[in-house]
Structure formats: C-alpha cells, structure tokens
C-alpha positions as a LaTeX table, in Angstrom:
\begin{tabular}{lrrr}
\hline
Residue & $x$ (\AA) & $y$ (\AA) & $z$ (\AA) \\
\hline
Unk1 & 37.20 & $-10.16$ & $-7.55$ \\
Unk2 & 36.82 & $-13.87$ & $-7.69$ \\
Unk3 & 35.55 & $-13.41$ & $-10.45$ \\
Unk4 & 36.83 & $-11.12$ & $-12.55$ \\
Unk5 & 40.07 & $-13.03$ & $-11.30$ \\
Unk6 & 38.76 & $-16.32$ & $-13.17$ \\
Unk7 & 36.86 & $-14.62$ & $-16.23$ \\
Unk8 & 38.53 & $-16.34$ & $-18.55$ \\
Unk9 & 36.79 & $-19.56$ & $-17.13$ \\
Unk10 & 33.38 & $-18.41$ & $-16.67$ \\
Unk11 & 33.76 & $-17.47$ & $-20.08$ \\
Unk12 & 34.91 & $-20.49$ & $-21.44$ \\
Unk13 & 32.19 & $-22.07$ & $-19.44$ \\
Unk14 & 29.48 & $-19.99$ & $-21.54$ \\
Unk15 & 30.87 & $-20.68$ & $-24.78$ \\
Unk16 & 30.79 & $-24.17$ & $-24.45$ \\
Unk17 & 27.56 & $-24.00$ & $-22.91$ \\
Unk18 & 26.15 & $-22.09$ & $-26.35$ \\
Unk19 & 28.25 & $-24.34$ & $-28.87$ \\
Unk20 & 26.69 & $-27.56$ & $-27.65$ \\
Unk21 & 23.03 & $-25.67$ & $-27.38$ \\
Unk22 & 24.47 & $-25.28$ & $-31.33$ \\
Unk23 & 25.11 & $-28.67$ & $-32.15$ \\
Unk24 & 22.17 & $-29.93$ & $-30.13$ \\
Unk25 & 19.50 & $-27.32$ & $-32.04$ \\
Unk26 & 21.46 & $-28.56$ & $-35.52$ \\
Unk27 & 20.94 & $-31.73$ & $-34.79$ \\
Unk28 & 17.69 & $-32.70$ & $-33.46$ \\
Unk29 & 16.04 & $-29.57$ & $-35.12$ \\
Unk30 & 12.88 & $-27.73$ & $-33.21$ \\
Unk31 & 9.44 & $-29.28$ & $-33.51$ \\
Unk32 & 7.11 & $-26.51$ & $-34.69$ \\
Unk33 & 3.89 & $-26.11$ & $-33.11$ \\
Unk34 & 0.27 & $-25.86$ & $-35.52$ \\
Unk35 & 0.96 & $-21.98$ & $-34.48$ \\
Unk36 & 3.06 & $-21.88$ & $-36.58$ \\
Unk37 & 2.59 & $-24.52$ & $-39.47$ \\
Unk38 & $-0.82$ & $-24.95$ & $-39.51$ \\
Unk39 & $-3.17$ & $-27.42$ & $-38.39$ \\
Unk40 & $-6.13$ & $-28.51$ & $-35.99$ \\
Unk41 & $-5.77$ & $-28.67$ & $-32.09$ \\
Unk42 & $-8.80$ & $-31.24$ & $-30.59$ \\
Unk43 & $-9.32$ & $-31.07$ & $-26.47$ \\
Unk44 & $-11.33$ & $-34.36$ & $-25.34$ \\
Unk45 & $-12.57$ & $-34.26$ & $-21.94$ \\
Unk46 & $-13.47$ & $-37.98$ & $-20.61$ \\
Unk47 & $-16.15$ & $-38.95$ & $-18.43$ \\
Unk48 & $-14.71$ & $-41.61$ & $-16.59$ \\
Unk49 & $-11.72$ & $-43.55$ & $-17.80$ \\
Unk50 & $-8.97$ & $-42.26$ & $-20.05$ \\
Unk51 & $-7.86$ & $-44.71$ & $-22.18$ \\
Unk52 & $-3.69$ & $-45.18$ & $-21.33$ \\
Unk53 & $-1.91$ & $-42.19$ & $-24.40$ \\
Unk54 & 0.82 & $-45.39$ & $-25.61$ \\
Unk55 & $-2.94$ & $-46.87$ & $-26.48$ \\
Unk56 & $-3.94$ & $-44.29$ & $-28.56$ \\
Unk57 & $-0.46$ & $-43.46$ & $-29.83$ \\
Unk58 & $-0.32$ & $-47.10$ & $-31.16$ \\
Unk59 & $-4.38$ & $-46.67$ & $-32.34$ \\
Unk60 & $-3.31$ & $-43.50$ & $-34.42$ \\
Unk61 & $-0.09$ & $-44.68$ & $-36.23$ \\
Unk62 & $-2.45$ & $-46.89$ & $-38.00$ \\
Unk63 & $-4.56$ & $-44.09$ & $-39.35$ \\
Unk64 & $-2.26$ & $-42.16$ & $-42.27$ \\
Unk65 & $-3.24$ & $-38.58$ & $-40.05$ \\
Unk66 & 0.72 & $-37.68$ & $-40.11$ \\
Unk67 & 2.58 & $-36.67$ & $-36.70$ \\
Unk68 & 0.18 & $-36.50$ & $-34.19$ \\
Unk69 & 1.29 & $-35.06$ & $-30.79$ \\
Unk70 & $-1.18$ & $-36.50$ & $-27.93$ \\
Unk71 & $-1.21$ & $-34.49$ & $-24.34$ \\
Unk72 & $-2.81$ & $-34.86$ & $-21.17$ \\
Unk73 & $-4.75$ & $-32.55$ & $-19.04$ \\
Unk74 & $-5.86$ & $-32.00$ & $-16.41$ \\
Unk75 & $-7.28$ & $-35.52$ & $-14.66$ \\
Unk76 & $-9.32$ & $-36.96$ & $-18.02$ \\
Unk77 & $-8.77$ & $-34.83$ & $-20.81$ \\
Unk78 & $-6.48$ & $-35.09$ & $-24.18$ \\
Unk79 & $-5.42$ & $-31.80$ & $-26.29$ \\
Unk80 & $-4.45$ & $-33.95$ & $-29.97$ \\
Unk81 & $-2.58$ & $-31.63$ & $-32.33$ \\
Unk82 & $-2.03$ & $-32.58$ & $-35.46$ \\
Unk83 & $-2.28$ & $-31.79$ & $-39.59$ \\
Unk84 & $-5.37$ & $-29.81$ & $-40.56$ \\
Unk85 & $-8.64$ & $-32.61$ & $-41.11$ \\
Unk86 & $-11.27$ & $-32.32$ & $-42.85$ \\
Unk87 & $-14.50$ & $-33.16$ & $-41.55$ \\
Unk88 & $-14.78$ & $-36.68$ & $-42.08$ \\
Unk89 & $-11.14$ & $-36.87$ & $-40.74$ \\
Unk90 & $-11.76$ & $-34.89$ & $-37.67$ \\
Unk91 & $-14.68$ & $-37.55$ & $-37.05$ \\
Unk92 & $-12.51$ & $-40.35$ & $-37.49$ \\
Unk93 & $-9.94$ & $-38.69$ & $-35.04$ \\
Unk94 & $-12.67$ & $-38.58$ & $-32.95$ \\
Unk95 & $-13.52$ & $-41.84$ & $-32.77$ \\
Unk96 & $-9.91$ & $-43.05$ & $-32.78$ \\
Unk97 & $-9.86$ & $-40.77$ & $-29.03$ \\
Unk98 & $-13.34$ & $-42.74$ & $-27.49$ \\
Unk99 & $-11.66$ & $-46.45$ & $-28.29$ \\
Unk100 & $-15.04$ & $-47.56$ & $-29.30$ \\
Unk101 & $-17.27$ & $-44.83$ & $-28.96$ \\
Unk102 & $-19.80$ & $-42.72$ & $-31.14$ \\
Unk103 & $-18.23$ & $-38.85$ & $-31.46$ \\
Unk104 & $-21.33$ & $-38.01$ & $-30.43$ \\
Unk105 & $-20.10$ & $-38.83$ & $-26.93$ \\
Unk106 & $-22.62$ & $-42.39$ & $-27.18$ \\
Unk107 & $-20.84$ & $-45.51$ & $-24.82$ \\
Unk108 & $-20.26$ & $-47.96$ & $-27.00$ \\
Unk109 & $-19.04$ & $-51.99$ & $-25.77$ \\
Unk110 & $-19.68$ & $-51.00$ & $-22.53$ \\
Unk111 & $-16.35$ & $-48.29$ & $-22.24$ \\
Unk112 & $-16.54$ & $-44.78$ & $-21.00$ \\
Unk113 & $-17.75$ & $-41.84$ & $-23.63$ \\
Unk114 & $-15.61$ & $-38.52$ & $-24.05$ \\
Unk115 & $-16.61$ & $-35.27$ & $-24.98$ \\
Unk116 & $-15.14$ & $-32.34$ & $-27.04$ \\
Unk117 & $-14.41$ & $-29.26$ & $-25.44$ \\
Unk118 & $-12.97$ & $-27.36$ & $-27.98$ \\
Unk119 & $-11.86$ & $-27.76$ & $-31.82$ \\
Unk120 & $-9.45$ & $-25.37$ & $-33.58$ \\
Unk121 & $-8.14$ & $-25.33$ & $-37.07$ \\
Unk122 & $-5.14$ & $-22.78$ & $-37.93$ \\
Unk123 & $-4.68$ & $-22.39$ & $-41.58$ \\
Unk124 & $-0.56$ & $-21.89$ & $-42.85$ \\
Unk125 & $-0.78$ & $-18.33$ & $-43.34$ \\
Unk126 & $-1.41$ & $-17.21$ & $-39.93$ \\
Unk127 & 1.36 & $-19.86$ & $-39.12$ \\
Unk128 & 3.93 & $-17.95$ & $-41.31$ \\
Unk129 & 1.98 & $-14.33$ & $-40.06$ \\
Unk130 & 2.96 & $-15.26$ & $-36.39$ \\
Unk131 & 6.60 & $-16.58$ & $-37.28$ \\
Unk132 & 6.93 & $-13.10$ & $-39.04$ \\
Unk133 & 5.56 & $-11.30$ & $-35.94$ \\
Unk134 & 7.51 & $-13.66$ & $-33.68$ \\
Unk135 & 10.82 & $-12.79$ & $-35.28$ \\
Unk136 & 10.18 & $-8.77$ & $-36.14$ \\
Unk137 & 9.62 & $-8.40$ & $-32.48$ \\
Unk138 & 12.45 & $-10.58$ & $-31.33$ \\
Unk139 & 14.53 & $-8.17$ & $-34.11$ \\
Unk140 & 12.94 & $-4.70$ & $-32.14$ \\
Unk141 & 13.50 & $-5.71$ & $-28.72$ \\
Unk142 & 16.65 & $-6.40$ & $-29.31$ \\
Unk143 & 17.43 & $-2.69$ & $-30.92$ \\
Unk144 & 15.73 & $-1.64$ & $-28.15$ \\
Unk145 & 17.88 & $-2.94$ & $-25.47$ \\
Unk146 & 21.38 & $-1.15$ & $-27.31$ \\
Unk147 & 19.57 & 1.69 & $-27.95$ \\
Unk148 & 18.81 & 2.43 & $-23.91$ \\
Unk149 & 21.29 & 1.08 & $-22.70$ \\
Unk150 & 23.52 & 3.52 & $-24.76$ \\
Unk151 & 21.97 & 6.50 & $-24.04$ \\
Unk152 & 21.45 & 5.68 & $-20.30$ \\
Unk153 & 26.05 & 5.11 & $-19.97$ \\
Unk154 & 26.65 & 7.94 & $-22.11$ \\
Unk155 & 28.02 & 9.70 & $-19.94$ \\
Unk156 & 29.88 & 7.11 & $-18.97$ \\
Unk157 & 32.36 & 6.49 & $-21.98$ \\
Unk158 & 35.77 & 5.41 & $-20.33$ \\
Unk159 & 37.86 & 3.08 & $-20.49$ \\
Unk160 & 34.68 & 1.73 & $-22.21$ \\
Unk161 & 32.29 & 2.80 & $-24.54$ \\
Unk162 & 28.75 & 3.16 & $-23.88$ \\
Unk163 & 27.72 & 1.55 & $-26.63$ \\
Unk164 & 30.05 & $-1.76$ & $-25.99$ \\
Unk165 & 27.91 & $-2.08$ & $-22.46$ \\
Unk166 & 24.72 & $-2.08$ & $-25.17$ \\
Unk167 & 26.95 & $-4.77$ & $-26.84$ \\
Unk168 & 27.82 & $-7.12$ & $-23.97$ \\
Unk169 & 24.06 & $-6.82$ & $-22.70$ \\
Unk170 & 22.81 & $-8.61$ & $-25.55$ \\
Unk171 & 25.94 & $-10.94$ & $-26.31$ \\
Unk172 & 24.50 & $-12.04$ & $-22.74$ \\
Unk173 & 20.52 & $-12.41$ & $-24.43$ \\
Unk174 & 21.94 & $-14.40$ & $-27.13$ \\
Unk175 & 23.79 & $-16.67$ & $-24.46$ \\
Unk176 & 20.80 & $-16.78$ & $-22.16$ \\
Unk177 & 17.96 & $-17.38$ & $-25.13$ \\
Unk178 & 20.47 & $-20.02$ & $-27.62$ \\
Unk179 & 21.02 & $-22.02$ & $-24.41$ \\
Unk180 & 17.44 & $-23.00$ & $-23.60$ \\
Unk181 & 16.49 & $-23.15$ & $-26.69$ \\
Unk182 & 19.45 & $-26.29$ & $-27.01$ \\
Unk183 & 17.71 & $-27.81$ & $-24.51$ \\
Unk184 & 13.97 & $-27.35$ & $-25.82$ \\
Unk185 & 15.80 & $-28.70$ & $-29.21$ \\
Unk186 & 16.47 & $-31.95$ & $-27.31$ \\
Unk187 & 13.06 & $-32.08$ & $-25.79$ \\
Unk188 & 11.66 & $-32.36$ & $-28.88$ \\
Unk189 & 12.98 & $-34.52$ & $-30.43$ \\
Unk190 & 12.67 & $-36.84$ & $-27.04$ \\
Unk191 & 9.67 & $-35.90$ & $-26.18$ \\
Unk192 & 7.87 & $-34.08$ & $-28.99$ \\
Unk193 & 7.67 & $-30.53$ & $-27.32$ \\
Unk194 & 6.86 & $-28.42$ & $-29.55$ \\
Unk195 & 7.44 & $-24.35$ & $-30.71$ \\
Unk196 & 4.05 & $-22.52$ & $-30.06$ \\
Unk197 & 3.62 & $-19.12$ & $-28.77$ \\
Unk198 & 4.18 & $-20.01$ & $-25.30$ \\
Unk199 & 7.47 & $-20.37$ & $-26.96$ \\
Unk200 & 7.77 & $-17.35$ & $-27.72$ \\
Unk201 & 6.29 & $-15.66$ & $-25.16$ \\
Unk202 & 8.73 & $-17.30$ & $-22.72$ \\
Unk203 & 11.71 & $-16.11$ & $-25.35$ \\
Unk204 & 10.93 & $-12.29$ & $-25.04$ \\
Unk205 & 9.78 & $-12.83$ & $-21.41$ \\
Unk206 & 14.05 & $-14.57$ & $-21.19$ \\
Unk207 & 15.01 & $-11.28$ & $-22.61$ \\
Unk208 & 12.92 & $-8.92$ & $-20.50$ \\
Unk209 & 14.19 & $-10.38$ & $-16.85$ \\
Unk210 & 17.46 & $-11.26$ & $-18.33$ \\
Unk211 & 18.58 & $-7.73$ & $-19.19$ \\
Unk212 & 16.99 & $-6.40$ & $-16.13$ \\
Unk213 & 19.25 & $-7.95$ & $-13.86$ \\
Unk214 & 22.19 & $-7.45$ & $-16.36$ \\
Unk215 & 21.29 & $-3.95$ & $-15.94$ \\
Unk216 & 21.51 & $-3.59$ & $-12.22$ \\
Unk217 & 24.63 & $-5.12$ & $-12.07$ \\
Unk218 & 26.36 & $-2.50$ & $-15.13$ \\
Unk219 & 24.24 & 0.30 & $-13.52$ \\
Unk220 & 26.22 & $-0.37$ & $-10.24$ \\
Unk221 & 29.12 & $-0.32$ & $-12.38$ \\
Unk222 & 28.43 & 2.89 & $-13.19$ \\
Unk223 & 28.12 & 4.83 & $-10.25$ \\
Unk224 & 31.50 & 3.29 & $-8.64$ \\
Unk225 & 32.94 & 4.81 & $-12.04$ \\
Unk226 & 31.62 & 7.62 & $-10.89$ \\
Unk227 & 32.58 & 7.72 & $-7.87$ \\
Unk228 & 36.10 & 6.37 & $-8.23$ \\
Unk229 & 35.93 & 3.54 & $-5.35$ \\
Unk230 & 38.85 & 1.56 & $-7.25$ \\
Unk231 & 41.82 & 2.93 & $-9.33$ \\
Unk232 & 41.36 & 0.39 & $-12.01$ \\
Unk233 & 39.06 & $-0.83$ & $-14.06$ \\
Unk234 & 38.45 & $-4.44$ & $-13.89$ \\
Unk235 & 38.40 & $-3.61$ & $-9.61$ \\
Unk236 & 35.68 & $-1.16$ & $-10.27$ \\
Unk237 & 33.77 & $-4.23$ & $-11.84$ \\
Unk238 & 35.14 & $-6.87$ & $-9.35$ \\
Unk239 & 33.84 & $-4.59$ & $-6.70$ \\
Unk240 & 30.71 & $-4.00$ & $-8.29$ \\
Unk241 & 30.04 & $-7.88$ & $-8.94$ \\
Unk242 & 30.62 & $-8.16$ & $-4.71$ \\
Unk243 & 27.58 & $-5.84$ & $-4.16$ \\
Unk244 & 25.10 & $-6.49$ & $-6.00$ \\
Unk245 & 25.15 & $-10.96$ & $-7.43$ \\
Unk246 & 23.83 & $-12.05$ & $-3.77$ \\
Unk247 & 20.81 & $-10.05$ & $-4.74$ \\
Unk248 & 20.74 & $-11.37$ & $-8.14$ \\
Unk249 & 20.92 & $-14.89$ & $-7.39$ \\
Unk250 & 18.21 & $-14.39$ & $-4.52$ \\
Unk251 & 16.03 & $-12.32$ & $-6.80$ \\
Unk252 & 16.64 & $-15.12$ & $-9.63$ \\
Unk253 & 15.81 & $-18.28$ & $-7.01$ \\
Unk254 & 12.64 & $-16.70$ & $-5.97$ \\
Unk255 & 11.22 & $-16.73$ & $-9.33$ \\
Unk256 & 13.19 & $-19.88$ & $-10.09$ \\
Unk257 & 11.03 & $-21.81$ & $-7.16$ \\
Unk258 & 7.98 & $-20.34$ & $-8.18$ \\
Unk259 & 8.87 & $-21.22$ & $-12.22$ \\
Unk260 & 9.51 & $-25.28$ & $-11.00$ \\
Unk261 & 6.02 & $-25.15$ & $-8.88$ \\
Unk262 & 4.50 & $-24.55$ & $-12.15$ \\
Unk263 & 6.37 & $-27.01$ & $-13.98$ \\
Unk264 & 5.37 & $-29.85$ & $-11.52$ \\
Unk265 & 2.13 & $-29.01$ & $-9.97$ \\
Unk266 & 0.26 & $-26.60$ & $-13.58$ \\
Unk267 & $-1.17$ & $-28.29$ & $-16.39$ \\
Unk268 & 0.39 & $-29.44$ & $-18.96$ \\
Unk269 & 0.52 & $-27.09$ & $-21.30$ \\
Unk270 & 2.50 & $-24.58$ & $-19.94$ \\
Unk271 & 5.24 & $-27.45$ & $-18.53$ \\
Unk272 & 7.37 & $-26.39$ & $-21.50$ \\
Unk273 & 6.67 & $-23.15$ & $-20.84$ \\
Unk274 & 7.75 & $-23.10$ & $-17.37$ \\
Unk275 & 10.51 & $-25.18$ & $-17.97$ \\
Unk276 & 11.64 & $-22.40$ & $-20.37$ \\
Unk277 & 11.47 & $-19.36$ & $-18.14$ \\
Unk278 & 13.01 & $-21.86$ & $-14.97$ \\
Unk279 & 16.51 & $-22.13$ & $-18.04$ \\
Unk280 & 16.08 & $-19.10$ & $-19.25$ \\
Unk281 & 16.44 & $-17.52$ & $-15.34$ \\
Unk282 & 19.03 & $-19.78$ & $-14.39$ \\
Unk283 & 21.61 & $-19.22$ & $-17.52$ \\
Unk284 & 20.58 & $-15.07$ & $-17.32$ \\
Unk285 & 21.72 & $-14.75$ & $-13.61$ \\
Unk286 & 24.52 & $-16.54$ & $-14.53$ \\
Unk287 & 25.05 & $-14.28$ & $-17.53$ \\
Unk288 & 24.24 & $-11.15$ & $-15.90$ \\
Unk289 & 27.11 & $-11.98$ & $-13.45$ \\
Unk290 & 29.47 & $-14.42$ & $-14.61$ \\
Unk291 & 29.55 & $-12.94$ & $-18.21$ \\
Unk292 & 28.20 & $-9.84$ & $-19.60$ \\
Unk293 & 30.70 & $-8.29$ & $-16.68$ \\
Unk294 & 33.73 & $-10.13$ & $-17.24$ \\
Unk295 & 33.56 & $-9.35$ & $-20.95$ \\
Unk296 & 33.76 & $-5.65$ & $-20.31$ \\
Unk297 & 36.91 & $-6.00$ & $-18.32$ \\
Unk298 & 38.46 & $-8.74$ & $-21.41$ \\
Unk299 & 37.51 & $-6.01$ & $-23.17$ \\
Unk300 & 39.06 & $-3.17$ & $-21.47$ \\
Unk301 & 42.15 & $-5.40$ & $-21.13$ \\
Unk302 & 42.36 & $-5.72$ & $-24.56$ \\
Unk303 & 42.06 & $-1.63$ & $-25.60$ \\
Unk304 & 45.40 & $-1.47$ & $-23.22$ \\
Unk305 & 47.48 & $-4.13$ & $-25.40$ \\
Unk306 & 46.44 & $-2.13$ & $-28.81$ \\
\hline
\end{tabular}
C-alpha cells in the first residue's frame, strides 16, 4: 500500500525524468549512424601496435572527410564510420589509418602494418528504408500491445475499462523508451554514440521486456479483482503490488547484471546497445511498479469525482 499511498510522488518523479529526457533530446539531438543516413564502414586490424585514437582523430581532422567516428574493437582493431567514399577516398582513408603504411599493409618508416577486415558502403536510400521500417515496427508493436491487453482484460471492466489497462501500458512504454533515448542523446553529444540498427533492436527489446513486466502486475490485479480480496480498487492494486513487486525487481536485476557484464567486458560495438537495454530494464521495472499501476488508481479516483 506504500506505493499507492504515495502514488503522486512516484508519478511526479516519472514526469520529471521524461521532461528532462525530452529537453536533453531537443538540446543535444541524436547522431544518426550510417545505417540510416548512408556512408561507409571500415574495419581494420593492426599487426602489432595500434595507434592511439587521439592521433587518428588529429590525422582525420586535416582531411576533408566530414564527420569520422573511430571506435576501438578488440585489442588491435578499429571500426571507422564515415561518409560514403569513392575508391580514391577509400585508399586515402587506409593510408591515414596506417599512419605511414601503404594500403596493402606494407610497413613504411618502421611502423606496424594493418589489415582491412571489412569495408561496407550503404547508400542513403537504404538508410531511408531502414528508418521507415523501424518506425512502422514500433507503431505496430504499440498497437498490438493495446489490442492484446484490452482483449485479455475484457472481462474486467469495473471499475476501470479494459482498454485503459492497455493505454496505461503504452504510457509506461513511452516512459521506458523516452528516458533511455534522452540518456543516449547525452552520450551522442559528448561521446559520439550513433543511432544504428542495434539502437532500434534495443528500443524494441525494451518495449517487449517492459510490457511483459507490466502485464504480470496487471494480471495479478485482475485476479485479485475477481476474488474481491479488498474492498476498494486502490487497496486491491496495493495488495497486488505487494504480492508481485519483489519478483519483478529480482527478475530485472538478474538481466541487468548480465547486461552490465556485456557493457564492461563485451565488444566495443555492443557497449551502447547494452547500456540502452540496462537503462530500459531499470526504468521499465520502475514504471511497472511505480507508474502504471498507480496511474490506474489515479484514474479510478478521478472517475469517482465526476
């Protein structure tokens, strides 16, 4: 009952976090990766010693390559994301990465050779198609969630209509997605994090994990309403939360531990993916317990006043 009793405090915390995330998003924006805007991705591995990232950044600033993002991978490699390159620019890119080596990997001036492991070029049309499909996927998933919850709760229409359970689930999902995106905008501005296909996968995964947790608690509320274990709707929701919140916390905690291990010990290419999922799991658990169910109680109280 503690959560329901202080529901306005917890709802206010969520509103404040969402507002801060939206402000961050408008202030810093998001850096779009080559998956969506088109460009080139080059992966190289050095034979012995890898140049420092700061040296390579300085070298690329002298060239007319536009924005170049360099990410370490493994112990001796780099992944370089840049604008679309022609063959001449591609060769110049490799020369710059080698810092004295030829594109074939032959050492010059006593420096270590490198090997190009991968080179991909993605056109803008492919990026636009990925953007369109990503938006469609998120919209369809959200609609499917509302319809599923409304159908599952169709026999529980008092004192809250079944579709309102679905609507509250979507409100929680927006909360769970907007806050990690706000965090990502800060990472994008200060650390060069880019939106790529893994970012979309992370958003869809957050939606799936969050709604799963919310439905578990809503299902407990449904069963307790059927059994009429309490006199009022607020007391029923409070009892349901008491019965299920520890399960939600411990389940999410085990997943967060795995994600943090991936963030600290996994490859460089999945670090932001793991961080997004960690934030999504944390705030998803918070919203399932401290936002979605208290919002149901608040709506029920407002209905009584009408």
